Backbone as CSV, one residue per row, in Angstrom:
resi,resn,N_x,N_y,N_z,CA_x,CA_y,CA_z,C_x,C_y,C_z
1,ASP,0.849,-1.183,0.000,0.000,0.000,0.000,0.890,1.240,0.000
2,LYS,0.631,2.151,-0.942,1.457,3.356,-1.036,1.364,4.212,0.219
3,ARG,0.294,4.049,1.017,0.198,4.815,2.257,1.289,4.422,3.233
4,ALA,1.688,3.139,3.199,2.767,2.684,4.079,4.071,3.377,3.717
5,ARG,4.274,3.597,2.418,5.506,4.241,1.952,5.643,5.647,2.537
6,ARG,4.519,6.338,2.723,4.574,7.729,3.179,4.952,7.865,4.654
7,VAL,4.884,6.787,5.428,5.266,6.877,6.839,6.643,6.275,7.096
8,MET,7.353,5.925,6.029,8.702,5.387,6.173,9.718,6.518,6.036
9,PHE,10.624,6.599,7.016,11.670,7.614,6.981,13.030,6.920,7.009
10,PRO,14.030,7.505,6.354,15.368,6.903,6.415,15.978,7.088,7.796
11,ASP,17.003,6.294,8.105,17.728,6.459,9.361,18.373,7.848,9.411
12,PRO,18.681,8.340,10.585,19.338,9.659,10.680,20.617,9.694,9.837
13,GLY,20.733,10.732,9.045,21.905,10.868,8.192,21.818,10.095,6.892
14,HIS,20.731,9.350,6.679,20.539,8.561,5.462,19.575,9.276,4.505
15,VAL,19.524,8.766,3.277,18.547,9.223,2.287,17.768,8.015,1.786
16,ILE,16.586,8.269,1.245,15.776,7.211,0.636,16.257,6.958,-0.794
17,VAL,16.451,5.689,-1.131,16.713,5.278,-2.505,15.636,4.251,-2.865
18,GLU,14.985,4.452,-3.997,13.936,3.521,-4.418,14.165,3.086,-5.857
19,ALA,14.085,1.777,-6.086,14.125,1.224,-7.441,12.744,0.679,-7.754
20,ASP,12.153,1.167,-8.835,10.779,0.814,-9.184,10.762,0.314,-10.622
21,SER,10.319,-0.927,-10.815,10.270,-1.487,-12.168,9.248,-0.734,-13.014
22,SER,9.530,-0.611,-14.291,8.723,0.201,-15.199,7.564,-0.605,-15.790
23,GLN,6.349,-0.433,-15.201,5.132,-1.059,-15.736,5.371,-2.530,-16.068
24,VAL,6.019,-3.213,-15.127,6.576,-4.533,-15.415,5.505,-5.594,-15.667
25,GLU,4.404,-5.583,-14.912,3.397,-6.634,-15.111,2.782,-6.548,-16.505
26,GLY,2.446,-5.336,-16.943,1.891,-5.174,-18.278,2.868,-5.593,-19.358
27,ARG,4.131,-5.288,-19.155,5.149,-5.678,-20.131,5.265,-7.206,-20.211
28,ILE,5.220,-7.863,-19.063,5.301,-9.326,-19.061,4.103,-9.933,-19.785
29,VAL,2.921,-9.376,-19.545,1.734,-9.868,-20.263,1.923,-9.688,-21.768
30,PHE,2.370,-8.503,-22.184,2.579,-8.242,-23.610,3.551,-9.259,-24.214
31,ILE,4.637,-9.528,-23.505,5.643,-10.465,-24.005,5.066,-11.872,-24.096
32,ARG,4.299,-12.269,-23.098,3.784,-13.640,-23.051,2.686,-13.902,-24.082
33,THR,2.070,-12.851,-24.622,1.071,-13.067,-25.669,1.710,-13.604,-26.947
34,LYS,2.994,-13.319,-27.140,3.740,-13.653,-28.370,3.178,-12.952,-29.600
35,ASP,2.379,-11.926,-29.371,1.867,-11.094,-30.453,2.980,-10.111,-30.848
36,PRO,3.394,-10.075,-32.123,4.529,-9.232,-32.523,4.379,-7.762,-32.141
37,GLU,3.178,-7.197,-32.299,2.974,-5.790,-31.971,3.073,-5.558,-30.464
38,LEU,2.507,-6.474,-29.685,2.567,-6.325,-28.230,3.983,-6.555,-27.716
39,ILE,4.711,-7.486,-28.316,6.116,-7.690,-27.936,6.909,-6.410,-28.167
40,LYS,6.660,-5.781,-29.290,7.357,-4.525,-29.609,7.060,-3.463,-28.561
41,LEU,5.789,-3.335,-28.155,5.418,-2.364,-27.123,6.037,-2.733,-25.773
42,GLY,5.991,-4.026,-25.440,6.534,-4.461,-24.156,8.019,-4.207,-24.017
43,ARG,8.736,-4.204,-25.127,10.188,-4.020,-25.089,10.619,-2.562,-25.147
44,GLN,9.695,-1.668,-25.473,10.086,-0.260,-25.551,10.468,0.256,-24.175
45,ARG,11.534,1.036,-24.131,12.030,1.481,-22.829,12.036,2.996,-22.693
46,ILE,13.009,3.640,-23.275,13.198,5.060,-23.038,12.002,5.862,-23.552
47,GLY,11.379,6.595,-22.631,10.307,7.496,-23.012,8.961,6.841,-23.264
48,PHE,8.865,5.513,-23.108,7.587,4.856,-23.381,6.784,4.698,-22.100
49,ASP,5.547,5.143,-22.130,4.623,5.016,-21.001,3.408,4.234,-21.502
50,GLN,3.328,2.966,-21.097,2.260,2.082,-21.565,0.873,2.650,-21.254
51,HIS,0.728,3.226,-20.058,-0.591,3.708,-19.652,-0.965,5.005,-20.380
52,ALA,0.009,5.876,-20.625,-0.254,7.079,-21.407,-0.601,6.704,-22.850
53,PHE,0.062,5.671,-23.372,-0.225,5.182,-24.718,-1.677,4.712,-24.799
54,THR,-2.108,3.945,-23.789,-3.488,3.461,-23.750,-4.472,4.621,-23.607
55,ALA,-4.142,5.580,-22.740,-5.015,6.742,-22.543,-5.170,7.531,-23.835
56,SER,-4.085,7.700,-24.558,-4.125,8.421,-25.827,-5.062,7.728,-26.816
57,MET,-5.007,6.402,-26.824,-5.825,5.609,-27.737,-7.302,5.667,-27.332
58,VAL,-7.579,5.520,-26.040,-8.965,5.455,-25.566,-9.641,6.823,-25.596
59,PHE,-8.902,7.855,-25.142,-9.509,9.188,-25.028,-9.216,10.074,-26.234
60,LYS,-8.477,9.504,-27.213,-8.202,10.216,-28.467,-7.570,11.590,-28.218
61,LYS,-6.512,11.563,-27.399,-5.737,12.769,-27.107,-4.264,12.484,-27.375
62,PRO,-3.475,13.515,-27.663,-2.037,13.301,-27.825,-1.422,12.723,-26.547
63,VAL,-0.421,11.861,-26.700,0.208,11.206,-25.545,0.706,12.218,-24.530
64,GLU,1.261,13.320,-25.014,1.826,14.315,-24.084,0.757,14.973,-23.214
65,GLN,-0.525,14.844,-23.579,-1.598,15.437,-22.771,-2.171,14.462,-21.742
66,VAL,-1.749,13.212,-21.789,-2.313,12.202,-20.877,-1.196,11.461,-20.140
67,GLY,-0.129,12.179,-19.820,1.003,11.569,-19.136,0.788,11.464,-17.641
68,LYS,1.868,11.203,-16.917,1.798,10.996,-15.465,1.143,12.184,-14.784
69,GLY,0.290,11.849,-13.807,-0.406,12.874,-13.051,-1.765,13.233,-13.601
70,THR,-2.088,12.769,-14.820,-3.400,13.087,-15.399,-4.421,12.026,-15.019
71,GLN,-5.671,12.445,-14.970,-6.742,11.510,-14.628,-6.913,10.459,-15.720
72,GLU,-6.725,10.890,-16.985,-6.869,9.948,-18.088,-5.886,8.793,-17.970
73,ARG,-4.670,9.089,-17.555,-3.675,8.021,-17.410,-4.078,7.052,-16.306
74,GLN,-4.603,7.581,-15.197,-5.040,6.712,-14.109,-6.167,5.785,-14.558
75,VAL,-7.098,6.341,-15.329,-8.191,5.518,-15.841,-7.650,4.470,-16.805
76,ALA,-6.715,4.878,-17.673,-6.124,3.941,-18.636,-5.384,2.821,-17.922
77,LYS,-4.741,3.139,-16.815,-4.056,2.112,-16.027,-5.067,1.088,-15.519
78,SER,-6.226,1.568,-15.077,-7.284,0.663,-14.618,-7.800,-0.193,-15.770
79,ILE,-7.963,0.417,-16.944,-8.434,-0.323,-18.120,-7.452,-1.449,-18.452
80,SER,-6.156,-1.131,-18.465,-5.137,-2.133,-18.806,-5.170,-3.306,-17.840
81,HIS,-5.167,-2.996,-16.536,-5.182,-4.066,-15.538,-6.464,-4.891,-15.644
82,ALA,-7.591,-4.215,-15.821,-8.870,-4.926,-15.895,-8.933,-5.819,-17.136
83,ALA,-8.496,-5.300,-18.275,-8.542,-6.075,-19.514,-7.610,-7.269,-19.459
84,GLN,-6.418,-7.074,-18.918,-5.441,-8.161,-18.855,-5.858,-9.245,-17.871
85,ARG,-6.810,-8.940,-17.004,-7.289,-9.915,-16.031,-8.738,-10.322,-16.304
86,ALA,-9.235,-9.979,-17.490,-10.558,-10.398,-17.965,-11.693,-9.941,-17.055
87,MET,-11.576,-8.739,-16.496,-12.679,-8.184,-15.714,-13.845,-7.830,-16.621
88,GLN,-15.042,-7.815,-16.054,-16.223,-7.312,-16.724,-16.440,-5.853,-16.312
89,GLY,-17.272,-5.143,-17.061,-17.478,-3.734,-16.801,-17.948,-3.424,-15.396
90,LYS,-18.863,-4.236,-14.850,-19.382,-3.965,-13.511,-18.287,-4.068,-12.456
91,THR,-17.473,-5.103,-12.562,-16.379,-5.275,-11.590,-15.399,-4.117,-11.691
92,MET,-15.088,-3.723,-12.917,-14.162,-2.610,-13.112,-14.747,-1.309,-12.563
93,ALA,-16.032,-1.072,-12.811,-16.676,0.146,-12.310,-16.650,0.187,-10.782
94,ASP,-16.942,-0.946,-10.138,-16.903,-1.011,-8.669,-15.496,-0.743,-8.159
95,TRP,-14.506,-1.339,-8.816,-13.112,-1.169,-8.380,-12.685,0.288,-8.523
96,MET,-13.064,0.929,-9.624,-12.689,2.328,-9.837,-13.332,3.236,-8.805
97,LEU,-14.591,2.946,-8.468,-15.272,3.758,-7.465,-14.603,3.603,-6.098
98,GLN,-14.236,2.376,-5.753,-13.559,2.128,-4.476,-12.225,2.862,-4.401
99,ASN,-11.601,3.092,-5.553,-10.301,3.762,-5.585,-10.404,5.231,-6.005
100,ASN,-11.614,5.782,-5.857,-11.851,7.212,-6.080,-11.485,7.667,-7.489
101,MET,-11.720,6.811,-8.484,-11.481,7.193,-9.868,-12.824,7.497,-10.515
102,THR,-13.029,8.751,-10.820,-14.308,9.206,-11.389,-14.036,10.115,-12.585
103,HIS,-15.120,10.576,-13.204,-14.993,11.616,-14.223,-14.546,12.914,-13.556
104,THR,-14.132,13.869,-14.378,-13.675,15.154,-13.817,-14.782,15.870,-13.038
105,ASP,-16.056,15.590,-13.383,-17.160,16.207,-12.625,-17.578,15.357,-11.420
106,LEU,-16.739,14.358,-11.099,-16.904,13.474,-9.932,-18.011,12.436,-10.085
107,THR,-18.643,12.338,-11.251,-19.616,11.258,-11.463,-18.865,9.956,-11.727
108,PRO,-19.361,8.839,-11.216,-18.642,7.568,-11.376,-18.797,6.989,-12.778
109,TYR,-17.851,6.155,-13.151,-17.978,5.367,-14.377,-18.970,4.244,-14.109
110,ASP,-19.916,4.029,-15.041,-20.876,2.944,-14.843,-20.419,1.685,-15.586
111,ALA,-21.144,0.601,-15.373,-20.723,-0.693,-15.911,-20.688,-0.692,-17.437
112,ASP,-21.721,-0.107,-18.077,-21.767,-0.078,-19.542,-20.596,0.718,-20.107
113,GLU,-20.287,1.816,-19.453,-19.171,2.660,-19.894,-17.849,1.887,-19.797
114,CYS,-17.677,1.176,-18.698,-16.458,0.392,-18.513,-16.377,-0.749,-19.526
115,ASP,-17.521,-1.371,-19.820,-17.537,-2.403,-20.870,-17.063,-1.823,-22.201
116,GLY,-17.487,-0.603,-22.493,-17.066,0.045,-23.731,-15.575,0.334,-23.755
117,LEU,-15.033,0.779,-22.618,-13.592,1.049,-22.525,-12.788,-0.240,-22.699
118,LEU,-13.257,-1.314,-22.063,-12.576,-2.606,-22.190,-12.635,-3.121,-23.618
119,ASP,-13.776,-2.917,-24.263,-13.927,-3.366,-25.646,-12.962,-2.606,-26.567
120,THR,-12.823,-1.305,-26.335,-11.873,-0.500,-27.116,-10.453,-1.023,-26.937
121,TYR,-10.109,-1.341,-25.701,-8.771,-1.857,-25.412,-8.532,-3.185,-26.144
122,HIS,-9.485,-4.095,-26.050,-9.294,-5.418,-26.653,-9.274,-5.353,-28.183
123,LYS,-10.008,-4.404,-28.767,-9.956,-4.246,-30.219,-8.574,-3.766,-30.655
124,ALA,-7.952,-2.934,-29.810,-6.607,-2.443,-30.125,-5.550,-3.505,-29.878
125,PHE,-5.782,-4.360,-28.870,-4.805,-5.382,-28.491,-5.460,-6.759,-28.481
126,PRO,-5.827,-7.308,-29.630,-6.522,-8.610,-29.665,-5.685,-9.753,-29.122
127,GLY,-4.363,-9.581,-29.083,-3.494,-10.638,-28.571,-3.729,-10.966,-27.107
128,ILE,-4.301,-10.025,-26.351,-4.559,-10.269,-24.923,-5.570,-11.405,-24.757
129,ARG,-6.675,-11.330,-25.483,-7.701,-12.373,-25.340,-7.225,-13.712,-25.891
130,ILE,-6.413,-13.680,-26.931,-5.855,-14.933,-27.462,-4.951,-15.577,-26.418
131,TRP,-4.146,-14.763,-25.741,-3.287,-15.274,-24.657,-4.135,-15.861,-23.532
132,GLN,-5.208,-15.193,-23.173,-6.080,-15.697,-22.111,-6.710,-17.027,-22.499
133,GLN,-7.084,-17.180,-23.765,-7.615,-18.468,-24.223,-6.578,-19.569,-24.056
134,GLY,-5.332,-19.256,-24.400,-4.257,-20.232,-24.231,-4.037,-20.601,-22.776
135,MET,-4.164,-19.629,-21.893,-4.012,-19.897,-20.455,-5.105,-20.840,-19.971
136,ARG,-6.325,-20.631,-20.445,-7.424,-21.511,-20.030,-7.176,-22.941,-20.514
137,ARG,-6.692,-23.079,-21.755,-6.392,-24.418,-22.261,-5.318,-25.099,-21.419
138,THR,-4.288,-24.340,-21.050,-3.206,-24.896,-20.231,-3.722,-25.338,-18.874
139,LEU,-4.544,-24.523,-18.247,-5.079,-24.871,-16.933,-5.957,-26.114,-16.997
140,ARG,-6.782,-26.208,-18.030,-7.646,-27.391,-18.143,-6.827,-28.651,-18.421
141,ALA,-5.765,-28.521,-19.205,-4.982,-29.692,-19.602,-3.997,-30.137,-18.526
142,THR,-3.356,-29.189,-17.828,-2.267,-29.539,-16.908,-2.617,-29.326,-15.446
143,LYS,-3.677,-28.562,-15.178,-4.120,-28.240,-13.807,-3.037,-27.488,-13.025
144,ARG,-2.194,-26.751,-13.745,-1.187,-25.949,-13.043,-0.578,-24.941,-14.005
145,LEU,0.066,-23.912,-13.413,0.870,-22.961,-14.168,2.247,-22.902,-13.523
146,VAL,3.258,-22.662,-14.344,4.642,-22.568,-13.849,5.240,-21.283,-14.395
147,ASN,5.758,-20.426,-13.508,6.361,-19.191,-14.004,7.820,-19.427,-14.402
148,ARG,8.470,-18.397,-14.916,9.816,-18.572,-15.459,10.866,-18.893,-14.388
149,TRP,10.533,-18.668,-13.122,11.445,-18.980,-12.033,11.213,-20.392,-11.490
150,GLY,10.223,-21.100,-12.036,9.916,-22.445,-11.565,8.870,-22.502,-10.482
151,ARG,8.269,-21.357,-10.149,7.206,-21.334,-9.136,5.959,-21.993,-9.729
152,ILE,5.367,-22.927,-8.980,4.228,-23.700,-9.480,2.945,-23.277,-8.759
153,TRP,1.904,-23.048,-9.538,0.561,-22.821,-9.003,-0.272,-24.044,-9.364
154,ASP,-0.552,-24.876,-8.364,-1.215,-26.159,-8.567,-2.713,-26.004,-8.276
155,VAL,-3.551,-26.347,-9.268,-5.004,-26.183,-9.096,-5.745,-27.499,-9.360
156,ARG,-5.071,-28.610,-9.158,-5.684,-29.897,-9.527,-6.956,-30.192,-8.729
157,TYR,-7.090,-29.594,-7.530,-8.273,-29.876,-6.711,-9.296,-28.736,-6.764
158,GLU,-9.109,-27.798,-7.669,-10.018,-26.654,-7.733,-10.940,-26.753,-8.947
159,GLU,-12.093,-26.130,-8.813,-13.068,-26.135,-9.902,-12.631,-25.181,-11.008
160,MET,-12.723,-25.642,-12.249,-12.397,-24.796,-13.391,-13.566,-23.852,-13.665
161,ASN,-13.370,-22.575,-13.389,-14.419,-21.589,-13.647,-13.758,-20.246,-13.959
162,ASP,-14.567,-19.241,-14.235,-14.025,-17.942,-14.649,-13.158,-17.315,-13.562
163,ASN,-13.537,-17.497,-12.307,-12.747,-16.937,-11.215,-11.346,-17.556,-11.178
164,LEU,-11.277,-18.863,-11.362,-9.979,-19.528,-11.387,-9.134,-19.028,-12.564
165,TYR,-9.764,-18.887,-13.716,-9.027,-18.411,-14.881,-8.462,-17.010,-14.633
166,ARG,-9.258,-16.145,-14.011,-8.768,-14.789,-13.732,-7.584,-14.825,-12.777
167,ARG,-7.638,-15.728,-11.810,-6.483,-15.887,-10.913,-5.253,-16.352,-11.700
168,GLY,-5.498,-17.167,-12.720,-4.407,-17.627,-13.566,-3.780,-16.495,-14.360
169,TYR,-4.624,-15.594,-14.900,-4.083,-14.451,-15.642,-3.222,-13.580,-14.722
170,ASN,-3.599,-13.521,-13.446,-2.822,-12.746,-12.469,-1.521,-13.436,-12.098
171,PHE,-1.568,-14.760,-11.996,-0.445,-15.492,-11.413,0.879,-15.230,-12.125
172,LEU,0.893,-15.369,-13.457,2.179,-15.271,-14.147,2.815,-13.877,-14.032
173,PRO,2.145,-12.797,-14.430,2.817,-11.500,-14.314,3.120,-11.095,-12.880
174,GLN,2.196,-11.396,-11.942,2.428,-10.966,-10.568,3.547,-11.764,-9.904
175,SER,3.550,-13.084,-10.091,4.589,-13.891,-9.445,5.952,-13.641,-10.079
176,GLU,5.979,-13.452,-11.401,7.262,-13.209,-12.063,7.847,-11.859,-11.658
177,CYS,6.977,-10.866,-11.502,7.418,-9.555,-11.041,7.983,-9.640,-9.619
178,ALA,7.246,-10.286,-8.716,7.690,-10.387,-7.323,8.966,-11.217,-7.208
179,ASP,9.073,-12.288,-7.991,10.269,-13.117,-7.911,11.498,-12.373,-8.430
180,LEU,11.334,-11.548,-9.457,12.447,-10.730,-9.927,12.904,-9.774,-8.828
181,THR,11.938,-9.110,-8.170,12.276,-8.196,-7.077,12.992,-8.934,-5.955
182,ASN,12.526,-10.132,-5.638,13.131,-10.894,-4.546,14.528,-11.393,-4.886
183,GLN,14.786,-11.695,-6.161,16.153,-12.079,-6.549,17.110,-10.928,-6.251
184,CYS,16.670,-9.710,-6.580,17.493,-8.531,-6.295,17.605,-8.298,-4.791
185,PHE,16.487,-8.486,-4.085,16.453,-8.314,-2.623,17.519,-9.196,-1.959
186,ALA,17.545,-10.475,-2.339,18.481,-11.424,-1.718,19.929,-11.061,-2.029
187,ALA,20.195,-10.719,-3.299,21.561,-10.357,-3.687,22.005,-9.081,-2.979
188,LEU,21.098,-8.112,-2.859,21.421,-6.849,-2.196,21.723,-7.066,-0.719
189,TYR,20.914,-7.894,-0.065,21.126,-8.180,1.357,22.493,-8.811,1.586
190,LYS,22.860,-9.773,0.757,24.170,-10.431,0.886,25.309,-9.442,0.649
191,TRP,25.127,-8.561,-0.313,26.153,-7.565,-0.626,26.347,-6.594,0.538
192,PHE,25.235,-6.123,1.129,25.334,-5.238,2.292,26.128,-5.904,3.417
193,LYS,25.841,-7.192,3.675,26.534,-7.917,4.742,28.014,-8.104,4.417
194,ALA,28.300,-8.520,3.196,29.686,-8.814,2.816,30.565,-7.566,2.852
195,GLU,30.000,-6.427,2.472,30.779,-5.187,2.406,30.651,-4.343,3.677
196,HIS,29.946,-4.854,4.686,29.755,-4.150,5.962,29.203,-2.739,5.736
197,MET,28.185,-2.650,4.883,27.606,-1.351,4.552,26.573,-0.946,5.589
198,CYS,26.342,0.354,5.681,25.368,0.882,6.642,23.967,0.987,6.046
199,SER,23.871,0.933,4.734,22.568,1.009,4.087,21.759,-0.247,4.387
200,LYS,20.433,-0.125,4.323,19.593,-1.293,4.609,18.297,-1.225,3.821
201,ILE,17.677,-2.395,3.644,16.398,-2.498,2.940,15.271,-2.169,3.919
202,MET,14.360,-1.303,3.492,13.225,-0.921,4.326,11.936,-1.623,3.894
203,LEU,11.670,-1.641,2.590,10.416,-2.190,2.091,10.634,-2.958,0.798
204,GLN,9.892,-4.059,0.661,9.727,-4.722,-0.631,8.290,-4.461,-1.033
205,GLU,8.093,-3.749,-2.170,6.749,-3.345,-2.577,6.329,-4.023,-3.883
206,HIS,6.602,-5.312,-3.973,6.176,-6.132,-5.105,7.004,-5.870,-6.357
207,ASP,6.967,-4.627,-6.869,7.761,-4.310,-8.055,8.809,-3.247,-7.761
208,SER,9.066,-3.000,-6.479,10.067,-1.994,-6.127,10.695,-2.320,-4.774
209,LEU,11.865,-1.723,-4.547,12.561,-1.820,-3.271,12.822,-0.409,-2.760
210,VAL,12.575,-0.189,-1.466,12.835,1.097,-0.824,13.943,0.886,0.190
211,LEU,14.977,1.733,0.118,16.177,1.552,0.935,16.498,2.818,1.719
212,SER,17.150,2.616,2.861,17.724,3.710,3.639,19.230,3.654,3.432
213,CYS,19.796,4.680,2.792,21.203,4.629,2.368,22.011,5.802,2.920
214,LEU,23.244,5.519,3.290,24.193,6.598,3.532,24.409,7.344,2.224
215,PRO,24.478,8.672,2.253,24.721,9.403,1.001,25.981,8.931,0.274
216,THR,27.014,8.546,1.034,28.259,8.098,0.391,28.113,6.717,-0.240
217,GLU,27.062,5.966,0.122,26.833,4.641,-0.452,25.729,4.644,-1.519
218,ALA,24.973,5.742,-1.595,23.755,5.760,-2.404,24.024,5.489,-3.881
219,TYR,25.077,6.076,-4.443,25.338,5.873,-5.871,25.658,4.411,-6.155
220,ASP,26.528,3.815,-5.321,26.880,2.409,-5.535,25.659,1.508,-5.390
221,VAL,24.783,1.842,-4.453,23.549,1.064,-4.284,22.660,1.190,-5.523
222,ALA,22.532,2.405,-6.045,21.708,2.615,-7.239,22.240,1.823,-8.428
223,VAL,23.562,1.798,-8.580,24.170,1.032,-9.675,23.910,-0.458,-9.485
224,PHE,24.024,-0.945,-8.256,23.766,-2.353,-7.958,22.328,-2.714,-8.310
225,LEU,21.386,-1.861,-7.908,19.976,-2.113,-8.204,19.731,-2.153,-9.709
226,ARG,20.299,-1.195,-10.424,20.120,-1.165,-11.875,20.666,-2.437,-12.514
227,ASP,21.869,-2.838,-12.098,22.503,-3.999,-12.724,21.765,-5.299,-12.431
228,HIS,21.078,-5.376,-11.289,20.383,-6.613,-10.930,18.914,-6.630,-11.352
229,LEU,18.359,-5.478,-11.703,16.970,-5.429,-12.147,16.860,-5.261,-13.653
230,GLU,17.806,-4.570,-14.271,17.783,-4.403,-15.726,18.508,-5.574,-16.374
231,VAL,17.894,-6.741,-16.273,18.487,-7.954,-16.833,17.542,-8.514,-17.894
232,GLU,18.116,-9.136,-18.899,17.282,-9.744,-19.945,16.878,-11.141,-19.502
233,LEU,15.580,-11.389,-19.522,15.050,-12.671,-19.086,14.218,-13.295,-20.185
234,ASP,14.157,-14.608,-20.162,13.388,-15.363,-21.155,12.018,-15.713,-20.570
235,TYR,10.965,-15.343,-21.295,9.604,-15.675,-20.900,9.017,-16.597,-21.947
236,ASP,9.158,-17.887,-21.711,8.593,-18.890,-22.608,9.036,-18.668,-24.057
237,GLY,10.338,-18.421,-24.200,10.909,-18.299,-25.535,10.992,-16.892,-26.097
238,VAL,10.512,-15.897,-25.352,10.591,-14.505,-25.796,11.346,-13.698,-24.748
239,ASN,12.338,-12.944,-25.165,13.150,-12.170,-24.219,12.550,-10.815,-23.916
240,LEU,12.752,-10.393,-22.671,12.330,-9.053,-22.235,13.449,-8.494,-21.375
């Protein structure tokens, strides 16, 4: 929860250093679809904002007008997450209301409106639904999913239904993101111990790490984080 982040302070004489992966779950989904256009988007790095791109497409505005801090980008982020997890309009509308995402005049998005937004997204990115179909086939045939780190989600005793499938769409990007963060977490912890450093890990936030660092150690820590998080990984035969 981002509220927890706001009550964390560095040790006296330290500064906060945070490494935050760039829209990593959406990128992993794009890569795993094996759709050439989505792979291209998932691999874009410098200057690419997946959610601003979606907002530009949905709200028909230039990308520079729907960047970070805009309401359109926040809504587009919700659309992306909802579409990639096969939400229906009603569920998405309820979730947006719970998270205080409304129109600029404060009226809520309704279910039909959200269905329309999701439909626009899927028409632009048809590879998402094709990937979801493949996930359902895998779950029915093998009764499990395995992420790139070897983590197994076993569902042999569970009923095959839409709720289970949605959990499956979540499992791969979420577990792969967290496992990448934890690989860095473990390596960083060992490095701090081996080098007798004063810096320390404060929070693991799924796709980011928050650290309390001595100013004299902060640059070396930032380089370590970059080198251990900006790594090329194979996702079922496609690199990201």
